[in-house]
N, C-alpha and C positions, 0 to 999 in steps of 0.2 A: 525444759531442763533435761528430761529423759533423752530426747533426741541428741542433745549435745553431749551428755555424759556417756551414752552407750555406743558412741562411734568407735570404730577400730582405733582411731586416733582421736582422743577427746578434744573438743574444741578449745582453743586458747582462751576464748571468751567465757569459759565455764564459771570461774570464780565470780566474775562481774555479773553474769546472768543469775547465779545463785543469790548474790547479795541483793540484786534488784527484786528477785522473786520473794525472798524472805521479808524484805522491807514492805512489799505490797501485801503479803499474807500475815504480817505481824508475828514473825518469828516461829514459835513452837507449833502453832497451828499449821504453818506452812510445811514444816518437816513432816507432820502427821499426814497431811494431804499428799505430799510427794511420796512418802512411804507407801501409802495405800494405793496410789496410782501405779507405782513400780511393782507392787505385789500383784495387782490385777493384770499387768502386762507381762509378768514373769521375768522382770529384769532387775529386781532389787540387788542381787550380787553384782551385776554389771554396773548399776548406778553407784554402788559403794566403791567398786574398783575404779571407776572414772573419777569420783570425787577424791579418792585417796591419791591417785596419780597427780591430781591438781593441788595436792596439799591443803585440802579443805577440811576444817575441823567439823566433826559431826557429833550430834548429841549421843549420850550413852544409850538411850532407848533405841535410837536408830541403829546403832552398832549391835545392840543385843538382838534386835529383830533379824538383822542380816546374819548373825551367828546362828540363830535357830534355822533359818533357811539353808545355810551352809551345811548344818548337821543333817537336815533332811536330804539334801543332795547326796551327801556321803552315804547315807542309809540306802538311798536308791541305787547308788553305785555298787554297794555291797550286795544288794539283792540281785542286781543284774549279773554280777559275778556268779552268784549261787545258781540262778536260773540257767544261764548260758552254759556253765560248766556241767550242769545236770543233763541238759539236752545234748551237749556234745558227747558226754559219756555214754548216752544211749544211741549215739550215731544218728541223731535227728537233725535235719537241715533247718537253719534259722538265720535270721538277720535281726539286728537291733536297729530301730529307727529313732531318731532324735535322742532325747534323754542324755544320760551321762556320757555315752560314746560321742554324741554330737558335741557336747561341751568340751571333751578332750580334743576333738579334731579342730573345732573352730577357735576355741579360746585357750587351748593348751592347759586347761585346768578343769577337772570334773566338778568343781564347786561353783563355777561361774554361770552355769545355766540352770535357772530355777525350774524344778519339775515337780509334778504331783503323782506321776505314774510312769510305768514302763511300757514301751511299745515293741513287740516282737512280731516278726513276719515269718511265715512258713508257707511252702507250696500247699495248695488245696488238698492234694492227695496225702499229705503228711499231717494234716491238722488233727485228725482223730488220735493218732499216736502222740502228738505233741500235747493234746488236751489231757491224755492219760498221764503223761509224764509230769505235767503241771499239777494235776490232781494229787499225785504222789508227794508233791512239795507243799500241799495244803491250799491250792487254788481251786475255787469253785465259781460258777457263773454268778456275777454280781446281781443281776436282775433275772431271776428265774422266769419272770413273766414276759421277757423279751421274746417275740415271735421268731420263728425260723425265717419267715419272709423278711423281717427287719434285719436280721443278722446277715442274710444273703445279700440284701440291698447294700449294706454297709461294707460287706466283706470282712467283718471282724466280730469278735465276741469280747465283752468286757468281763474280766475275771477279778476276783478279790481274794487276797491271801487271808484266810479266816483268822489265824492267830494274831497277825500284825495289823491287818486292815489295809495293807498296801494294794494298789490297783495295778493291773496289767491288762493291756489290750492286745489280744492275739489277732493278727491280720493274716488273711490269705490273699488279699489284693492290696497293692500299694496305694490304690486310689479308689474310693467308693464310686466316683464318676468315671466309669471305664472308658468314656470317650476322650478323656484327657490323659496323656502319658500312659497308655495301656501296656506298660511293661510288666511281664509276669514276674512273680516272686522267684520262680525257678531261674529265669534269665538273669535276674538281679543277683542271685546267689552265685551264678556261674561267673559273673564279672565283679564279684565283691572283693573287698580288701579287709584287713583287720586293723584294730587299734587297741593299744594296751589300756585296759580299764581295771583298776584294782588288781594288778598283776596277772590279768588274764587277757589273752588275745581274743578280742570280741569281734565277730564278723559284722561289717557295715557295708552299706552301698558303696560301689566304686566311685571314684571322684567325679566322673562325668555324670553318672546317674544320680549321685547324691545332690549335686548342685541343682539339677533339674527337678528332683523330688522336692527340695526346699522351695524352689520357685513355684511349682505347681501347687503344693500343699498350702503355702501361704496365700497365694492369689485366690484359690478356690474357697478359702476361709475368709477372703476379703481383708486379709491382714488385720484381723480383729485384736491380735496380741502382738506387741512390739517385738517380743523375743523371736518370733518367726522371721521378721525382717532382719534382726540382728544376726541370726544364724547365717543368713545369706550374705549380708554385708561383710561379716568377718571371714567367711569362706572366700571372698573376693579380694582378700589382701594380696598384694603383689607377690608375697613369698609362698602363697598357697598353690597347689597343683592346678586348680581350676583356671588360673590365669594363662596357663600354657595349653589349655584344652578348649578354649572358647569356640574355635572353628568346629571341632568335633561335637561339642555340646549343642551348638546351633543346628548342626546337621541332624542330630538325634531329636532335637525339639521339633524340627520341621517334619521329620518322618513320623513322629508320634502325635502330631497335632498340638504341640505345646509351645509353638513359636511365639504366639501372642502373649501367652502367660509369662514366658521368659522375658519378653520385651518389657512388659509392665513391671515385673519384679526387679529387673536390673535398673530400670528408670527410678523406681521408688528407693531402692537401696542407695543409689547415687545421690539423689536429691535430698533425701531425709537423713541419711547417715554417712554421707561422704564416701561411699564405697568406691574403690578403684575399678572403673569400667572402661571398656575400649570405645573407640570412636563410633562404632556401630550402635552401641547402647545409648550414646548421647544424641543420636538423631531425633528430630521432632517426631512425636507420636502422631499417627493418623487420628482423625477426629473421634472415631468410636473409642479407640483405646485411650485417647486423652481424656474423654469424659469418664470412663471407668476408673482411670488412674486418679483423676481429680476427686472422685467420690471416695476412693480408698485413702487418699492423702487427708481428706477432710476428717475421716473416721479416726485417723491417727492423732489428729489434733483436738478431738472432742472426746471428753471423758466425764462420766460414762456415756455410752450410747443410749439414746432415748428409745426404748421399745424395740420390737422386732422389725426387721426389714421386711416390707411387703413382698409377697411371693412374686408379684409381677416384676419387681426390681431384681430379684434373684434370677428369674428366668431371662430377662433381657441381658443381665450381666453375663450369665453363662453363654448366651448366644454371641455376645460381643467377644468373648474369650476364644471362641472357636475360629480356626484358621480356614476361612472360606465358607461359601454357602452350602456346599455339599456336606461338610462336617456339621454345620449348624442344623441342617435338615436332619442329619443323623442324630444329633443331640435332642432335637424335639421328639423324635420317635422314641429315644431312650427315656426321656422324661415321661412320656405317655405310658411306656412299659413299666417304669418304676411306680407310677401312680396306681396303675392297675394291680401290681403285685402287692402294694401296701393295702389297698382296699380288700383284696382277696385274703390277706393275712389278718 
């Protein structure tokens, strides 16, 4: 149901699929289960949008839950406006990742992407000043017990706005696994663009970098939440800038070691959400990538996932993602370094 309703173009079979689903789930219980699954995957507004486009009648409780999620999204957009305006007034460099800005870019509506926090990126040399500016707005470290080693490993710190409880992740790396898409925040800011969010021009990743970021972020998180794949699929709409930049996007992916991640992500977006992809993305995947893709597709169709993924599976998957043996050997060395840093911390 979610995969049909959250497509850039909702499937024509959606009403029939919903009717069959509700008959199997005995009505009201089926709506509750569908709502809970959509909430877990961060796609309740997209589900509501798809069902409304298909003229499907929805229970009042379902509509009320969607309204609460929409209000939360609007609240996040207002807070993003406040934070970015404050940083810009202080002359501090920043980028917003995902969140309301991504919702406006991909879906044309800040309410259609469900979120629980904000993600702001700044160059490492500016993070101290940005932290002070955020503290002046009422933000403080969410977990004071988090070690410096853990923060450096992730390239981010989790902050909470004490008066309201809103969460904000401050990043100084775009990717905690520096072997994949190692683009610096400073370079990303130099190639950034803006999007209007709550009447403010908010800086975001440039179109080429943004599509690659979505592909890398989702794949490295093994597409555990459908909203990440939706972001990518909607960005691949024929009217979006990415469709005119695929050659450049593939070149950057190859240069930064993200070619295999991009290939997997485009394949999943096309097969699961009907995303518009070119002939290159439709080519059969090599065996290793086909195995990793099949595993991630299985995860999208199983909810909830049972237990944690074994570490050996994570390690093998990360190695499969790397472009070539030289990069895989480099990733093994980085894994060893991260493990040593965590033990030291």
